[in-house]
C-alpha positions in Angstrom: 0.0 0.0 0.0 1.3 3.4 -1.0 2.1 5.9 1.7 -0.3 8.9 1.5 1.1 11.1 4.2 2.2 14.5 3.4 5.6 15.9 4.4 5.9 16.9 8.0 8.6 18.4 10.1 7.1 18.4 13.6 6.8 14.7 14.1 10.4 13.8 13.4 11.8 16.7 15.5 9.3 16.1 18.3 10.0 12.4 18.6 13.7 13.1 18.6 13.4 15.6 21.4 11.1 13.3 23.4 13.5 10.4 23.1 16.5 12.6 24.1 14.7 14.2 26.9 13.5 10.9 28.3 17.1 9.5 28.1 18.5 12.6 30.0 15.7 12.3 32.6 16.6 8.7 33.2 20.1 9.6 34.3 19.9 13.2 35.5 16.4 13.4 37.0 17.6 13.3 40.6 17.3 10.3 42.9 15.3 7.8 40.9 14.6 4.3 42.0 16.0 1.5 39.9 12.5 0.7 38.6 12.0 4.4 37.5 15.3 4.4 35.8 14.6 1.1 33.9 11.1 2.3 33.0 12.5 5.6 31.6 15.2 3.7 29.7 12.5 1.4 28.2 10.4 4.5 27.2 13.5 5.9 25.6 13.9 2.8 23.5 10.3 2.8 22.5 10.5 6.5 21.5 13.7 5.8 19.6 11.9 3.0 17.6 9.0 5.4 16.9 11.5 8.0 15.7 13.2 5.5 13.3 9.8 4.4 11.9 8.7 8.1 11.4 12.0 8.9 9.7 11.6 5.9 7.4 8.0 7.0 6.5 9.0 10.6 5.9 12.0 9.6 3.8 10.3 7.0 1.7 7.1 9.0 0.9 6.4 9.7 -2.7 6.6 13.4 -3.6 6.2 14.8 -7.1 8.8 17.6 -6.5 11.6 15.4 -5.2 13.7 16.8 -2.3 11.6 19.6 -0.8 11.8 22.3 1.9 10.4 20.0 4.6 13.2 17.4 3.8 15.8 20.1 4.3 14.1 21.2 7.6 14.0 17.7 8.9 17.7 17.1 8.1 18.8 20.4 9.6 16.8 19.9 12.8 18.2 16.4 13.3 21.7 17.8 12.7 21.0 20.6 15.3 19.8 18.1 17.8 23.1 16.2 17.2 25.0 19.4 17.8 23.1 20.2 21.0 23.7 16.7 22.3 27.4 17.1 21.6 27.4 20.3 23.5 25.6 18.5 26.4 28.4 16.0 26.3 31.1 18.6 26.6 29.4 20.9 29.1 27.6 18.4 31.4 29.2 17.5 34.7 28.5 13.9 35.8 29.8 11.0 33.8 26.4 9.3 33.2 25.1 12.5 31.7 28.1 12.8 29.5 27.7 9.2 28.3 24.0 9.8 27.5 24.9 13.0 25.7 27.5 11.2 23.6 25.0 8.4 22.8 22.4 11.0 21.8 24.8 12.9 19.6 25.7 9.7 17.8 22.1 8.6 17.5 20.9 12.0 16.2 23.8 12.2 13.7 23.1 8.6 12.6 19.4 9.3 12.2 20.2 12.5 10.2 22.4 10.4 7.9 19.8 7.7 7.6 17.1 10.3 6.7 19.2 11.9 4.0 20.3 8.6 2.5 16.8 7.1 2.5 15.3 10.3 1.1 17.8 10.5 -1.7 17.1 6.9 -2.6 13.4 7.5 -2.6 13.7 10.6 -4.8 15.9 8.7 -7.2 13.4 5.8 -7.4 10.6 8.3 -8.0 12.5 9.9 -10.8 12.7 6.4 -12.5 9.0 5.7 -12.2 6.6 8.3 -13.5 3.6 9.3 -11.5 0.3 7.9 -12.8 -1.7 10.3 -15.0 -4.7 11.9 -13.5 -7.9 11.1 -15.3 -10.7 13.6 -14.9 -13.9 12.3 -13.5 -16.8 11.6 -15.9 -19.6 14.1 -15.6 -22.6 12.7 -13.9 -26.1 12.5 -15.4 
């Protein structure tokens, strides 16, 4: 079944921030119990999976114009989150927070590269297969 979703920027960026914020909260949120830390870690994994699925959907959608403004915005935002996580790694104090920041920087940079690669492949595949012609509806009686 063909994907009919339009291009969106908020979903990819929002999921990226939710996953990163949850990961940071798991290690820097104060005195958590082990159960709370594990639960936040599992929530982070779930949000990371949702982020990858949304990146895949946005990158593989069929768009008649090829690479568009929303694609650029998605790639730039993911790169900005990678940069922000890298700054968190450098500036943050405790070792667990630095490790999470480094992991987030790598994950955001990887997801940005994944989005750009998949989107370029989808645009190239769309260029090879023409869009179906639109047939006007027949006038009614």
